C-alpha positions as YAML, in Angstrom:
chain: A
units: angstrom
residues:
- id: 1
  name: UNK
  ca: [-12.07, 0.82, 2.52]
- id: 2
  name: UNK
  ca: [-9.31, -0.79, 3.89]
- id: 3
  name: UNK
  ca: [-6.62, -2.57, 2.46]
- id: 4
  name: UNK
  ca: [-7.85, -6.16, 2.81]
- id: 5
  name: UNK
  ca: [-11.33, -4.92, 1.07]
- id: 6
  name: UNK
  ca: [-9.14, -3.31, -1.85]
- id: 7
  name: UNK
  ca: [-7.02, -6.28, -2.82]
- id: 8
  name: UNK
  ca: [-10.39, -8.07, -2.93]
- id: 9
  name: UNK
  ca: [-11.77, -6.22, -5.35]
- id: 10
  name: UNK
  ca: [-8.67, -6.01, -7.40]
- id: 11
  name: UNK
  ca: [-8.57, -9.97, -7.19]
- id: 12
  name: UNK
  ca: [-12.21, -10.26, -8.03]
- id: 13
  name: UNK
  ca: [-11.51, -7.37, -11.16]
- id: 14
  name: UNK
  ca: [-8.62, -9.59, -12.62]
- id: 15
  name: UNK
  ca: [-10.31, -12.56, -12.05]
- id: 16
  name: UNK
  ca: [-13.54, -11.48, -14.27]
- id: 17
  name: UNK
  ca: [-11.07, -11.18, -17.29]
- id: 18
  name: UNK
  ca: [-8.47, -14.08, -16.42]
- id: 19
  name: UNK
  ca: [-10.62, -16.46, -13.99]
- id: 20
  name: UNK
  ca: [-7.71, -18.88, -13.67]
- id: 21
  name: UNK
  ca: [-5.53, -15.89, -12.31]
- id: 22
  name: UNK
  ca: [-2.68, -17.29, -9.43]
- id: 23
  name: UNK
  ca: [-2.11, -14.22, -7.02]
- id: 24
  name: UNK
  ca: [-0.40, -16.71, -4.83]
- id: 25
  name: UNK
  ca: [3.22, -15.52, -6.39]
- id: 26
  name: UNK
  ca: [1.91, -12.23, -7.10]
- id: 27
  name: UNK
  ca: [4.12, -9.28, -5.62]
- id: 28
  name: UNK
  ca: [2.56, -6.11, -5.06]
- id: 29
  name: UNK
  ca: [4.87, -4.32, -7.34]
- id: 30
  name: UNK
  ca: [4.56, -6.63, -10.10]
- id: 31
  name: UNK
  ca: [2.63, -5.16, -12.96]
- id: 32
  name: UNK
  ca: [-0.68, -6.79, -13.66]
- id: 33
  name: UNK
  ca: [-1.09, -6.09, -17.09]
- id: 34
  name: UNK
  ca: [2.31, -8.14, -17.67]
- id: 35
  name: UNK
  ca: [1.49, -10.63, -15.65]
- id: 36
  name: UNK
  ca: [-1.40, -11.32, -16.47]
- id: 37
  name: UNK
  ca: [-1.08, -10.80, -20.15]
- id: 38
  name: UNK
  ca: [-3.71, -8.05, -20.48]
- id: 39
  name: UNK
  ca: [-4.11, -6.76, -23.66]
- id: 40
  name: UNK
  ca: [-5.60, -2.71, -23.97]
- id: 41
  name: UNK
  ca: [-9.55, -4.46, -23.93]
- id: 42
  name: UNK
  ca: [-8.37, -6.53, -21.10]
- id: 43
  name: UNK
  ca: [-7.07, -3.47, -19.40]
- id: 44
  name: UNK
  ca: [-9.93, -1.52, -20.16]
- id: 45
  name: UNK
  ca: [-12.60, -4.40, -18.65]
- id: 46
  name: UNK
  ca: [-10.26, -4.68, -15.59]
- id: 47
  name: UNK
  ca: [-10.52, -0.79, -14.95]
- id: 48
  name: UNK
  ca: [-14.10, -0.62, -15.80]
- id: 49
  name: UNK
  ca: [-14.92, -3.62, -13.35]
- id: 50
  name: UNK
  ca: [-12.57, -2.00, -10.72]
- id: 51
  name: UNK
  ca: [-14.53, 0.87, -10.99]
- id: 52
  name: UNK
  ca: [-18.31, -0.84, -10.76]
- id: 53
  name: UNK
  ca: [-17.31, -3.26, -8.16]
- id: 54
  name: UNK
  ca: [-15.52, -0.44, -5.82]
- id: 55
  name: UNK
  ca: [-18.29, 2.29, -6.62]
- id: 56
  name: UNK
  ca: [-14.81, 4.37, -7.18]
- id: 57
  name: UNK
  ca: [-14.71, 6.65, -10.39]
- id: 58
  name: UNK
  ca: [-11.87, 5.48, -12.52]
- id: 59
  name: UNK
  ca: [-11.07, 7.73, -15.51]
- id: 60
  name: UNK
  ca: [-8.75, 7.52, -18.29]
- id: 61
  name: UNK
  ca: [-6.39, 9.62, -16.65]
- id: 62
  name: UNK
  ca: [-6.23, 7.14, -13.76]
- id: 63
  name: UNK
  ca: [-5.29, 4.13, -15.84]
- id: 64
  name: UNK
  ca: [-1.32, 5.00, -15.54]
- id: 65
  name: UNK
  ca: [-1.68, 5.18, -11.42]
- id: 66
  name: UNK
  ca: [-3.04, 1.20, -11.86]
- id: 67
  name: UNK
  ca: [-0.77, -0.62, -12.97]
- id: 68
  name: UNK
  ca: [-0.01, -2.71, -9.91]
- id: 69
  name: UNK
  ca: [-1.68, -4.38, -6.81]
- id: 70
  name: UNK
  ca: [0.18, -1.77, -4.48]
- id: 71
  name: UNK
  ca: [-0.96, 1.01, -6.97]
- id: 72
  name: UNK
  ca: [-4.34, -0.17, -7.19]
- id: 73
  name: UNK
  ca: [-4.77, -0.69, -3.35]
- id: 74
  name: UNK
  ca: [-3.06, 2.92, -2.59]
- id: 75
  name: UNK
  ca: [-5.63, 4.69, -5.10]
- id: 76
  name: UNK
  ca: [-8.95, 2.64, -3.89]
- id: 77
  name: UNK
  ca: [-7.93, 3.40, -0.18]
- id: 78
  name: UNK
  ca: [-7.28, 6.96, -1.08]
- id: 79
  name: UNK
  ca: [-11.02, 7.72, -2.20]
...
């Protein structure tokens, strides 16, 4: 998976939870959870959706590594 594909998957996963999420002004190092006001259940749903759509296993131990767009892209492209 390349960076563009990974970015698209992150956007899809966030928009599954927050359909009107605006990524135009989002910096790659902005925390997704605070930017889109994801509570713990929303964040869990984001992780599950990202894992399902990407085909990459994401465990609870990985959650702290998947904070920003950049960290999500790096994680997905490394797998």
